[in-house]
matplotlib code that plots the C-alpha trace (Angstrom):
import matplotlib.pyplot as plt

x = [0.0, 2.8, 4.6, 1.3, 1.0, 4.6, 4.1, 0.9, 2.8, 5.5, 3.0, 1.1, 4.4, 5.4, 2.0, 2.1, 5.7, 4.6, 1.5, 3.6, 6.6, 4.9, 1.0, 0.6, 3.3, 2.1, -1.5, -0.5, 1.6, -1.4, -3.7, -1.1, -0.8, -4.6, -5.4, -2.3, 0.2, 0.7, 4.1, 4.8, 7.7, 8.1, 8.3, 8.5, 9.8, 6.4, 6.9, 10.6, 12.4, 10.0, 10.0, 12.6, 12.6, 13.6, 12.2, 10.3, 7.8, 5.1, 1.6, -0.7, -4.1, -5.8, -5.5, -8.0, -9.9, -8.7, -10.6, -12.8, -12.0, -14.6, -16.4, -15.9, -16.4, -14.0, -13.4, -13.9, -11.1, -8.9, -8.8, -9.9, -7.6, -6.9, -4.9, -1.2, -1.4, 0.5, -1.4, -1.6, -4.7, -6.3, -5.7, -9.1, -8.3, -8.0, -11.5, -12.4, -13.5, -11.6, -12.2, -14.4, -17.4, -19.1, -22.0, -19.7, -17.3, -18.6, -16.3, -15.5, -12.7, -9.9, -6.7, -4.8, -1.6, -2.2, -5.1, -8.7, -10.5, -13.5, -15.9, -16.2, -19.9, -19.1, -15.6, -14.2, -13.1, -10.3, -10.6, -11.3, -14.2, -11.8, -10.0, -7.3, -7.0, -4.8, -5.7, -2.9, -2.0, -0.7, 0.9, 0.4, -0.1, -3.6, -3.9, -7.7, -10.8, -14.6, -15.9, -12.7, -12.1, -8.8, -7.1, -3.9, -2.6, 0.9, 2.2, 0.9, -1.8, -4.5, -6.9, -9.9, -7.9, -4.9, -1.6, -0.8, 3.0, 5.0, 6.0, 9.4, 11.1, 8.9, 10.2, 9.4, 11.3, 12.5, 13.2, 9.7, 7.5, 3.8, 1.7, -2.1, -2.9, -1.2, -1.0, -4.5, -7.4, -10.3, -12.7, -14.7, -14.7, -18.3, -19.3, -21.1, -24.8, -24.3, -26.0, -23.8, -25.4, -23.2, -24.8, -23.2, -19.7, -17.0, -16.6, -13.3, -14.8, -17.9, -15.4, -14.1, -17.5, -18.0, -14.7, -15.9, -19.2, -17.3, -15.3, -18.4, -20.4, -18.0, -20.8, -22.5, -21.8, -21.2, -21.1, -21.2, -23.7, -23.4, -26.4, -26.2, -28.8, -29.6, -31.4, -33.9, -34.2, -32.0, -30.1, -28.1, -28.3, -26.3, -23.2, -20.2, -18.6, -15.1, -13.0, -9.5, -7.0, -3.4, -1.2, 1.2, -1.5, -1.8, -4.8, -6.9, -5.7, -6.4, -9.9, -10.8, -9.3, -11.3, -14.5, -13.8, -13.4, -11.4, -8.4, -6.2, -3.0, -2.9, -0.6, -1.5, 1.7, 4.0, 1.2, 0.2, -3.2, -5.5, -8.6, -11.8, -15.0, -18.6, -18.5, -22.0, -22.5, -23.6, -20.0, -19.0, -21.6, -19.8, -16.6, -18.2, -19.8, -16.8, -14.1, -13.0, -11.9, -8.5, -7.0, -5.3, -8.7, -9.3, -6.0, -5.8, -3.2, -0.8, -0.6, -0.3, 2.9, 4.5, 2.2, -0.8, 0.2, -2.7, -2.5, -2.7, -3.7, -6.6, -9.4, -8.0, -7.2, -10.5, -12.3, -10.1, -10.7, -14.4, -14.0, -12.3, -15.3, -17.6, -15.7, -16.1, -19.8, -20.0, -18.0, -20.4, -23.4, -22.1, -21.5, -24.8, -27.0, -28.5, -27.1, -25.4, -24.2, -23.1, -25.0, -23.3, -25.2, -24.4, -25.8, -25.7, -27.0, -29.0, -30.5, -29.8, -29.4, -27.8, -27.3, -25.2, -25.3, -21.9, -21.8, -18.4, -15.7, -13.3, -9.8, -7.5, -4.1, -0.8, 2.7, 5.4, 7.4, 4.7, 5.9, 6.4, 3.3, 0.3, -2.3, -5.7, -4.9, -5.3, -7.6, -9.7, -11.0, -10.2, -13.0, -12.7, -13.6, -10.2, -8.0, -6.0, -3.3, -1.5, 2.2, 4.3, 8.0, 10.7, 12.1, 14.5, 15.9, 17.9, 19.3, 19.5, 18.2, 21.1, 20.2, 23.9, 22.8, 21.1, 20.6, 22.0, 25.4, 27.1, 29.8, 27.1, 26.3, 29.5, 27.8, 24.9, 26.3, 27.0, 23.6, 21.6, 20.6, 21.5, 20.4, 16.8, 16.3, 13.7, 12.7, 9.2, 7.1, 5.7]
y = [0.0, 2.4, 1.6, 2.3, 5.7, 6.5, 5.7, 7.8, 10.6, 10.5, 10.5, 13.5, 15.5, 14.6, 15.6, 19.0, 19.6, 18.8, 21.1, 23.9, 23.7, 22.7, 22.9, 26.3, 28.1, 26.5, 27.5, 31.1, 31.2, 30.1, 32.7, 35.3, 34.4, 34.2, 37.6, 39.7, 39.3, 37.8, 36.9, 37.6, 37.2, 39.6, 37.3, 39.9, 43.4, 45.0, 47.1, 48.1, 49.9, 50.3, 46.5, 44.2, 40.6, 38.6, 40.9, 39.2, 41.3, 41.3, 42.6, 43.6, 41.9, 43.6, 47.0, 46.3, 43.7, 40.1, 37.2, 35.1, 31.4, 29.1, 32.1, 34.8, 37.5, 39.9, 41.5, 45.3, 47.2, 49.9, 51.9, 51.5, 51.1, 54.5, 55.8, 55.6, 52.4, 49.3, 46.2, 42.5, 41.2, 38.1, 38.4, 39.0, 36.6, 33.7, 32.5, 31.9, 28.4, 25.7, 26.1, 29.0, 26.7, 27.4, 25.3, 22.3, 23.0, 23.8, 26.0, 24.1, 25.9, 28.4, 26.5, 29.6, 29.9, 26.7, 27.9, 26.7, 23.4, 22.5, 19.6, 18.4, 17.4, 15.5, 14.3, 12.6, 8.9, 8.4, 11.9, 12.8, 14.8, 16.9, 19.5, 21.9, 25.2, 28.2, 31.3, 33.5, 36.8, 40.0, 43.2, 46.6, 50.3, 51.7, 54.8, 55.4, 54.4, 54.4, 57.7, 58.8, 59.2, 57.8, 58.8, 57.4, 59.6, 58.8, 57.3, 60.1, 59.2, 61.7, 61.2, 63.6, 65.8, 66.0, 64.3, 61.3, 61.6, 58.4, 57.0, 58.1, 54.9, 54.1, 54.0, 53.5, 51.3, 53.7, 51.1, 51.0, 53.4, 54.2, 51.3, 51.9, 49.0, 50.8, 54.5, 55.4, 54.9, 56.7, 55.1, 56.3, 53.8, 53.1, 53.7, 51.2, 51.3, 52.7, 50.8, 50.4, 50.2, 47.5, 48.1, 51.6, 50.3, 49.1, 45.3, 45.7, 47.7, 45.4, 42.6, 44.6, 44.9, 41.2, 40.7, 43.0, 41.0, 37.7, 39.2, 40.5, 37.3, 34.5, 31.9, 32.6, 31.7, 34.9, 34.9, 37.5, 37.3, 39.0, 39.5, 40.8, 43.4, 44.6, 47.9, 47.1, 43.3, 40.6, 38.7, 36.0, 33.7, 36.2, 34.8, 37.0, 36.9, 37.3, 38.0, 39.2, 39.1, 40.2, 37.2, 38.2, 37.9, 34.3, 35.2, 35.7, 32.5, 30.5, 32.0, 31.3, 27.8, 27.1, 28.2, 25.6, 28.3, 27.4, 29.7, 30.8, 32.9, 35.8, 38.6, 42.2, 44.0, 43.4, 42.7, 39.1, 38.3, 35.4, 35.2, 33.3, 33.1, 32.2, 32.4, 32.1, 34.7, 32.0, 30.9, 34.4, 34.0, 30.9, 32.8, 35.5, 33.0, 30.8, 33.5, 36.1, 33.4, 32.1, 32.4, 29.0, 27.4, 28.5, 27.4, 23.8, 21.8, 21.7, 25.5, 26.0, 27.0, 24.3, 23.6, 25.4, 28.7, 31.1, 34.3, 37.1, 39.7, 37.7, 40.0, 42.8, 40.6, 38.9, 42.2, 43.6, 40.6, 41.1, 44.8, 43.7, 41.5, 44.5, 46.6, 43.7, 43.7, 47.4, 47.0, 44.2, 46.4, 49.0, 46.2, 44.4, 47.2, 47.9, 49.0, 46.2, 46.4, 44.0, 44.3, 42.8, 41.7, 39.7, 36.4, 35.7, 32.4, 32.3, 35.7, 38.0, 41.8, 44.6, 46.4, 45.7, 47.3, 47.6, 46.3, 47.3, 50.0, 49.2, 50.2, 50.7, 49.1, 49.9, 48.7, 51.2, 49.8, 51.1, 49.6, 46.1, 45.4, 43.3, 45.4, 47.0, 48.4, 44.7, 42.9, 45.8, 46.7, 45.3, 44.8, 45.5, 41.8, 40.8, 43.1, 41.0, 43.0, 46.3, 45.9, 47.0, 46.0, 44.1, 41.5, 39.8, 40.5, 38.1, 38.8, 35.6, 36.6, 34.8, 31.6, 31.2, 30.1, 26.7, 24.5, 21.5, 23.2, 23.6, 25.8, 28.4, 28.7, 30.8, 33.5, 34.0, 37.0, 38.8, 38.1, 39.4, 43.0, 44.1, 47.7, 46.6, 44.6, 46.2, 48.8, 50.2, 50.1, 53.5]
z = [0.0, 0.9, -2.4, -4.3, -2.6, -3.3, -7.1, -7.1, -5.5, -8.1, -10.9, -9.4, -9.0, -12.5, -13.9, -12.0, -13.3, -16.8, -16.5, -15.0, -17.3, -20.6, -20.8, -19.1, -21.2, -24.4, -23.5, -22.7, -25.9, -28.0, -26.3, -26.9, -30.6, -31.0, -29.4, -29.4, -32.1, -35.6, -37.0, -40.7, -43.0, -46.0, -49.1, -51.9, -52.8, -52.9, -49.7, -50.3, -48.9, -46.0, -45.6, -47.2, -48.3, -45.3, -42.7, -39.9, -38.2, -35.6, -36.1, -33.3, -33.6, -30.7, -32.2, -34.9, -32.9, -32.2, -33.8, -31.6, -31.9, -33.6, -35.2, -37.9, -35.2, -33.6, -30.2, -30.0, -31.6, -30.0, -33.2, -36.8, -39.9, -41.6, -44.6, -43.9, -41.8, -42.8, -41.9, -42.5, -44.2, -45.7, -49.4, -51.1, -53.9, -51.5, -50.4, -46.8, -47.6, -49.5, -53.3, -52.4, -51.7, -48.4, -49.5, -49.4, -46.6, -43.1, -40.8, -37.6, -35.8, -36.0, -35.3, -34.1, -36.1, -38.0, -40.2, -40.1, -39.9, -42.1, -42.6, -46.2, -46.7, -50.0, -50.0, -53.1, -53.2, -50.7, -49.3, -45.6, -44.3, -42.1, -44.2, -43.1, -45.0, -44.4, -46.5, -47.7, -45.9, -47.6, -46.2, -47.8, -46.9, -46.8, -49.0, -49.1, -47.2, -47.6, -48.9, -50.4, -54.2, -55.4, -58.7, -60.1, -62.9, -64.5, -61.2, -59.0, -56.5, -55.5, -52.6, -52.7, -55.1, -52.8, -53.8, -51.6, -51.2, -51.7, -48.2, -46.9, -47.9, -50.8, -54.4, -58.1, -60.5, -63.1, -65.8, -67.2, -69.1, -68.7, -67.7, -68.1, -65.8, -62.8, -63.8, -64.8, -62.4, -60.8, -58.2, -55.3, -52.3, -51.1, -47.5, -45.2, -46.0, -49.5, -52.3, -55.4, -58.8, -60.4, -63.8, -64.0, -63.4, -65.7, -65.7, -63.9, -61.2, -61.1, -60.4, -57.5, -56.0, -56.4, -54.6, -51.8, -51.6, -51.2, -48.3, -46.6, -47.1, -46.1, -45.6, -49.0, -52.6, -54.6, -58.4, -61.1, -63.9, -67.3, -69.6, -73.2, -74.1, -77.6, -77.3, -74.5, -75.1, -73.5, -76.2, -74.5, -77.5, -79.6, -81.3, -81.2, -84.7, -83.3, -80.1, -80.3, -77.5, -77.1, -77.9, -75.2, -72.5, -71.5, -69.4, -72.5, -74.1, -70.9, -70.4, -74.0, -73.8, -70.6, -72.4, -75.1, -77.8, -80.9, -81.1, -84.0, -83.7, -86.1, -87.1, -88.0, -89.0, -86.0, -83.6, -82.7, -81.3, -80.5, -82.7, -81.9, -84.1, -83.5, -79.7, -78.1, -75.5, -73.0, -72.9, -71.8, -69.1, -67.9, -67.7, -65.6, -63.3, -62.6, -63.0, -60.6, -58.1, -59.1, -62.5, -62.0, -61.8, -65.3, -66.8, -68.0, -66.1, -69.0, -68.9, -65.2, -63.4, -61.3, -58.4, -59.9, -58.3, -58.1, -60.1, -57.6, -60.1, -61.5, -60.4, -62.6, -65.5, -65.6, -65.3, -68.0, -70.2, -69.9, -70.7, -73.9, -74.7, -73.9, -76.4, -78.9, -78.2, -78.9, -82.1, -83.3, -82.4, -84.8, -87.5, -87.2, -86.1, -82.7, -79.4, -77.5, -74.0, -71.2, -67.9, -64.8, -61.7, -58.6, -57.6, -53.9, -52.8, -56.0, -55.6, -58.6, -58.2, -60.1, -56.8, -53.7, -50.3, -48.7, -45.2, -43.8, -44.3, -47.2, -48.1, -51.1, -50.5, -52.3, -52.0, -51.1, -54.1, -56.4, -59.7, -58.2, -56.2, -56.7, -54.8, -55.0, -58.5, -59.6, -57.2, -55.9, -52.5, -49.2, -46.7, -43.0, -42.5, -44.0, -41.9, -39.4, -37.7, -37.6, -38.6, -35.6, -35.3, -37.1, -34.7, -37.1, -40.6, -42.7, -46.2, -48.3, -51.7, -53.3, -51.4, -50.4, -46.9, -46.6, -43.6, -45.6, -46.1, -42.7, -44.2, -45.1, -41.4, -41.0, -43.1, -40.7, -38.7, -42.0, -43.4, -40.4, -40.9, -37.4, -37.9, -38.7, -35.6, -33.2, -35.9, -35.6, -38.7, -39.9]

ax = plt.figure().add_subplot(projection="3d")
ax.plot(x, y, z, "-o")
ax.set_aspect("equal")
plt.show()
């Protein structure tokens, strides 16, 4: 009996030690990570020279409202995001749910720093019901918010007619000329409660509103619908005599290929382009409905980059592609008679509407390295729902762009002191 008590006492002491030394610290760390901070590594040059490739930074979650586990809700925020802030956010082109299908996947739990857990209602053969999924995070600077009008004119940014000066350590790449995609833009950011008439927008901007609707309705299926109208009559059975696309733009080729449209490569002078004939407009509707999610989903496997990397700028390109088709429709209207136009609308959980009422504040994000940044100029508006943390401090910085340091090469370990950017450690982010 005494021996049994002694064994039980040893086990109790061991358990208390294990709890005190391991379980409690790990639990406190997880709580801290969930509610207080987010670690982030800078993977690209889009924020140079404010932030550099290899910078490791901490973002403060509680400033903008910490996420509540097992829900899509947040705790009250200490302050709201504003122009000039640098913050970490869930990239709008990445859906909250796997494959962008909330009707198939049920949200179960937030796994702290390990992503989210979902229940697959209809798994394929050999697949599990439990699915782990970690959406992609970005970091950019906010330059405009709801209610403000943003204009980009020849590299200069204006907010409500006042020039928005490039951040102190921001820069341009001077080795390129004028780029209409980045350097010419005008858009007013809607305010919460405002109803946007999608039918009055360009197709690119309509795609931005669809992206905003996806962010604001994470549990719904959001699609875009395009209808072709001739004068005042819907004419979705119309056959487009031709569609031309820049041969250098693989997005046009991939989208047409996906739609099953026969393509031919043609040359006019020194310009090459893809030419398609006899395209039924209902095929274009298919593109609008299934597009605006991930360009890689539209590209046949043989044309994808290794690993099927998602095209971060797809929102712009898909909208721009549809704008090309809209121009083609107008051209054909002149040729065949009648006034043709494309009318976009949103389909949310099966309900069709040409109007959308904005629910939360939204923001326009740009990289400090203006000419080398995939930002709102491509994928559109960022919803308050997707904001995660305010960038705060650089806790480590390691320069290894030449990949000369590798863990598999012990000799390269000797270069570690020289590769650490010592002057950046502890640097606050402004």
